[in-house]
CHARMM internal coordinates of N, CA and C (Angstrom, degrees):
IC EDIT
DIST 1 N 1 CA 1.4680
DIST 1 CA 1 C 1.5302
ANGL 1 N 1 CA 1 C 110.48
DIST 1 C 2 N 1.2947
ANGL 1 CA 1 C 2 N 119.29
DIHE 1 N 1 CA 1 C 2 N -20.90
DIST 2 N 2 CA 1.4767
ANGL 1 C 2 N 2 CA 121.33
DIHE 1 CA 1 C 2 N 2 CA -179.81
DIST 2 CA 2 C 1.5273
ANGL 2 N 2 CA 2 C 109.41
DIHE 1 C 2 N 2 CA 2 C -59.02
DIST 2 C 3 N 1.3338
ANGL 2 CA 2 C 3 N 115.27
DIHE 2 N 2 CA 2 C 3 N -43.13
DIST 3 N 3 CA 1.4832
ANGL 2 C 3 N 3 CA 118.27
DIHE 2 CA 2 C 3 N 3 CA -178.63
DIST 3 CA 3 C 1.5227
ANGL 3 N 3 CA 3 C 109.89
DIHE 2 C 3 N 3 CA 3 C -66.37
DIST 3 C 4 N 1.3090
ANGL 3 CA 3 C 4 N 116.54
DIHE 3 N 3 CA 3 C 4 N -37.26
DIST 4 N 4 CA 1.4713
ANGL 3 C 4 N 4 CA 119.15
DIHE 3 CA 3 C 4 N 4 CA 179.39
DIST 4 CA 4 C 1.5211
ANGL 4 N 4 CA 4 C 110.22
DIHE 3 C 4 N 4 CA 4 C -62.33
DIST 4 C 5 N 1.3288
ANGL 4 CA 4 C 5 N 115.90
DIHE 4 N 4 CA 4 C 5 N -42.90
DIST 5 N 5 CA 1.4692
ANGL 4 C 5 N 5 CA 120.03
DIHE 4 CA 4 C 5 N 5 CA 178.91
DIST 5 CA 5 C 1.5205
ANGL 5 N 5 CA 5 C 109.83
DIHE 4 C 5 N 5 CA 5 C -63.30
DIST 5 C 6 N 1.3232
ANGL 5 CA 5 C 6 N 115.93
DIHE 5 N 5 CA 5 C 6 N -41.45
DIST 6 N 6 CA 1.4741
ANGL 5 C 6 N 6 CA 119.76
DIHE 5 CA 5 C 6 N 6 CA 179.62
DIST 6 CA 6 C 1.5180
ANGL 6 N 6 CA 6 C 109.86
DIHE 5 C 6 N 6 CA 6 C -60.84
DIST 6 C 7 N 1.3359
ANGL 6 CA 6 C 7 N 116.48
DIHE 6 N 6 CA 6 C 7 N -45.54
DIST 7 N 7 CA 1.4639
ANGL 6 C 7 N 7 CA 120.51
DIHE 6 CA 6 C 7 N 7 CA -179.94
DIST 7 CA 7 C 1.5238
ANGL 7 N 7 CA 7 C 109.82
DIHE 6 C 7 N 7 CA 7 C -61.80
DIST 7 C 8 N 1.3217
ANGL 7 CA 7 C 8 N 116.20
DIHE 7 N 7 CA 7 C 8 N -40.65
DIST 8 N 8 CA 1.4635
ANGL 7 C 8 N 8 CA 120.42
DIHE 7 CA 7 C 8 N 8 CA -179.52
DIST 8 CA 8 C 1.5212
ANGL 8 N 8 CA 8 C 109.99
DIHE 7 C 8 N 8 CA 8 C -63.31
DIST 8 C 9 N 1.3339
ANGL 8 CA 8 C 9 N 116.09
DIHE 8 N 8 CA 8 C 9 N -45.55
DIST 9 N 9 CA 1.4670
ANGL 8 C 9 N 9 CA 120.94
DIHE 8 CA 8 C 9 N 9 CA -179.88
DIST 9 CA 9 C 1.5240
ANGL 9 N 9 CA 9 C 110.20
DIHE 8 C 9 N 9 CA 9 C -62.68
DIST 9 C 10 N 1.3228
ANGL 9 CA 9 C 10 N 115.72
DIHE 9 N 9 CA 9 C 10 N -45.29
DIST 10 N 10 CA 1.4663
ANGL 9 C 10 N 10 CA 120.34
DIHE 9 CA 9 C 10 N 10 CA 179.80
DIST 10 CA 10 C 1.5284
ANGL 10 N 10 CA 10 C 109.83
DIHE 9 C 10 N 10 CA 10 C -62.65
DIST 10 C 11 N 1.3283
ANGL 10 CA 10 C 11 N 116.21
DIHE 10 N 10 CA 10 C 11 N -41.14
DIST 11 N 11 CA 1.4663
ANGL 10 C 11 N 11 CA 120.50
DIHE 10 CA 10 C 11 N 11 CA 179.88
DIST 11 CA 11 C 1.5180
ANGL 11 N 11 CA 11 C 110.92
DIHE 10 C 11 N 11 CA 11 C -62.29
DIST 11 C 12 N 1.3324
ANGL 11 CA 11 C 12 N 116.28
DIHE 11 N 11 CA 11 C 12 N -46.47
DIST 12 N 12 CA 1.4641
ANGL 11 C 12 N 12 CA 120.69
DIHE 11 CA 11 C 12 N 12 CA 179.89
DIST 12 CA 12 C 1.5236
ANGL 12 N 12 CA 12 C 109.71
DIHE 11 C 12 N 12 CA 12 C -63.57
DIST 12 C 13 N 1.3256
ANGL 12 CA 12 C 13 N 116.08
DIHE 12 N 12 CA 12 C 13 N -44.95
DIST 13 N 13 CA 1.4653
ANGL 12 C 13 N 13 CA 120.30
DIHE 12 CA 12 C 13 N 13 CA -179.48
DIST 13 CA 13 C 1.5217
ANGL 13 N 13 CA 13 C 109.92
DIHE 12 C 13 N 13 CA 13 C -61.57
DIST 13 C 14 N 1.3338
ANGL 13 CA 13 C 14 N 116.19
DIHE 13 N 13 CA 13 C 14 N -37.92
DIST 14 N 14 CA 1.4648
ANGL 13 C 14 N 14 CA 120.62
DIHE 13 CA 13 C 14 N 14 CA -179.96
DIST 14 CA 14 C 1.5257
ANGL 14 N 14 CA 14 C 110.08
DIHE 13 C 14 N 14 CA 14 C -64.49
DIST 14 C 15 N 1.3345
ANGL 14 CA 14 C 15 N 116.35
DIHE 14 N 14 CA 14 C 15 N -46.98
DIST 15 N 15 CA 1.4654
ANGL 14 C 15 N 15 CA 120.47
DIHE 14 CA 14 C 15 N 15 CA -179.38
DIST 15 CA 15 C 1.5191
ANGL 15 N 15 CA 15 C 110.49
DIHE 14 C 15 N 15 CA 15 C -63.15
DIST 15 C 16 N 1.3367
ANGL 15 CA 15 C 16 N 116.29
DIHE 15 N 15 CA 15 C 16 N -45.85
DIST 16 N 16 CA 1.4659
ANGL 15 C 16 N 16 CA 120.62
DIHE 15 CA 15 C 16 N 16 CA -178.54
DIST 16 CA 16 C 1.5290
ANGL 16 N 16 CA 16 C 109.94
DIHE 15 C 16 N 16 CA 16 C -66.65
DIST 16 C 17 N 1.3337
ANGL 16 CA 16 C 17 N 116.03
DIHE 16 N 16 CA 16 C 17 N -41.20
DIST 17 N 17 CA 1.4622
ANGL 16 C 17 N 17 CA 120.46
DIHE 16 CA 16 C 17 N 17 CA -178.53
DIST 17 CA 17 C 1.5184
ANGL 17 N 17 CA 17 C 111.61
DIHE 16 C 17 N 17 CA 17 C -66.03
DIST 17 C 18 N 1.3426
ANGL 17 CA 17 C 18 N 116.68
DIHE 17 N 17 CA 17 C 18 N -35.99
DIST 18 N 18 CA 1.4604
ANGL 17 C 18 N 18 CA 120.08
DIHE 17 CA 17 C 18 N 18 CA -178.76
DIST 18 CA 18 C 1.5259
ANGL 18 N 18 CA 18 C 110.52
DIHE 17 C 18 N 18 CA 18 C -85.69
DIST 18 C 19 N 1.3334
ANGL 18 CA 18 C 19 N 116.11
DIHE 18 N 18 CA 18 C 19 N 0.11
DIST 19 N 19 CA 1.4629
ANGL 18 C 19 N 19 CA 120.11
DIHE 18 CA 18 C 19 N 19 CA 177.29
DIST 19 CA 19 C 1.5140
ANGL 19 N 19 CA 19 C 111.32
DIHE 18 C 19 N 19 CA 19 C 68.43
DIST 19 C 20 N 1.3323
ANGL 19 CA 19 C 20 N 117.27
DIHE 19 N 19 CA 19 C 20 N 32.00
DIST 20 N 20 CA 1.4668
ANGL 19 C 20 N 20 CA 120.92
DIHE 19 CA 19 C 20 N 20 CA -179.69
DIST 20 CA 20 C 1.5304
ANGL 20 N 20 CA 20 C 108.97
DIHE 19 C 20 N 20 CA 20 C -70.38
DIST 20 C 21 N 1.3179
ANGL 20 CA 20 C 21 N 117.00
DIHE 20 N 20 CA 20 C 21 N 125.11
DIST 21 N 21 CA 1.4594
ANGL 20 C 21 N 21 CA 119.74
DIHE 20 CA 20 C 21 N 21 CA -178.13
DIST 21 CA 21 C 1.5226
ANGL 21 N 21 CA 21 C 110.25
DIHE 20 C 21 N 21 CA 21 C -81.07
DIST 21 C 22 N 1.3492
ANGL 21 CA 21 C 22 N 117.57
DIHE 21 N 21 CA 21 C 22 N -17.26
DIST 22 N 22 CA 1.4642
ANGL 21 C 22 N 22 CA 120.89
DIHE 21 CA 21 C 22 N 22 CA 179.97
DIST 22 CA 22 C 1.5215
ANGL 22 N 22 CA 22 C 110.10
DIHE 21 C 22 N 22 CA 22 C -127.25
DIST 22 C 23 N 1.3307
ANGL 22 CA 22 C 23 N 116.93
DIHE 22 N 22 CA 22 C 23 N 88.48
DIST 23 N 23 CA 1.4729
ANGL 22 C 23 N 23 CA 122.07
DIHE 22 CA 22 C 23 N 23 CA -178.06
DIST 23 CA 23 C 1.5264
ANGL 23 N 23 CA 23 C 112.61
DIHE 22 C 23 N 23 CA 23 C -65.04
DIST 23 C 24 N 1.3288
ANGL 23 CA 23 C 24 N 116.88
DIHE 23 N 23 CA 23 C 24 N -11.37
DIST 24 N 24 CA 1.4649
ANGL 23 C 24 N 24 CA 119.65
DIHE 23 CA 23 C 24 N 24 CA -179.15
DIST 24 CA 24 C 1.5193
ANGL 24 N 24 CA 24 C 111.15
DIHE 23 C 24 N 24 CA 24 C -70.84
DIST 24 C 25 N 1.3188
ANGL 24 CA 24 C 25 N 117.47
DIHE 24 N 24 CA 24 C 25 N -27.97
DIST 25 N 25 CA 1.4717
ANGL 24 C 25 N 25 CA 120.51
DIHE 24 CA 24 C 25 N 25 CA -177.88
DIST 25 CA 25 C 1.5135
ANGL 25 N 25 CA 25 C 109.56
DIHE 24 C 25 N 25 CA 25 C -91.28
END
COOR INIT
IC SEED 1 N 1 CA 1 C
IC BUILD
């Protein structure tokens, strides 16, 4: 599960960093 959490964190950081207004996509 550690890797899953890492992927989730990276995904969120990517969306926030790219200024994505819809993190669901």
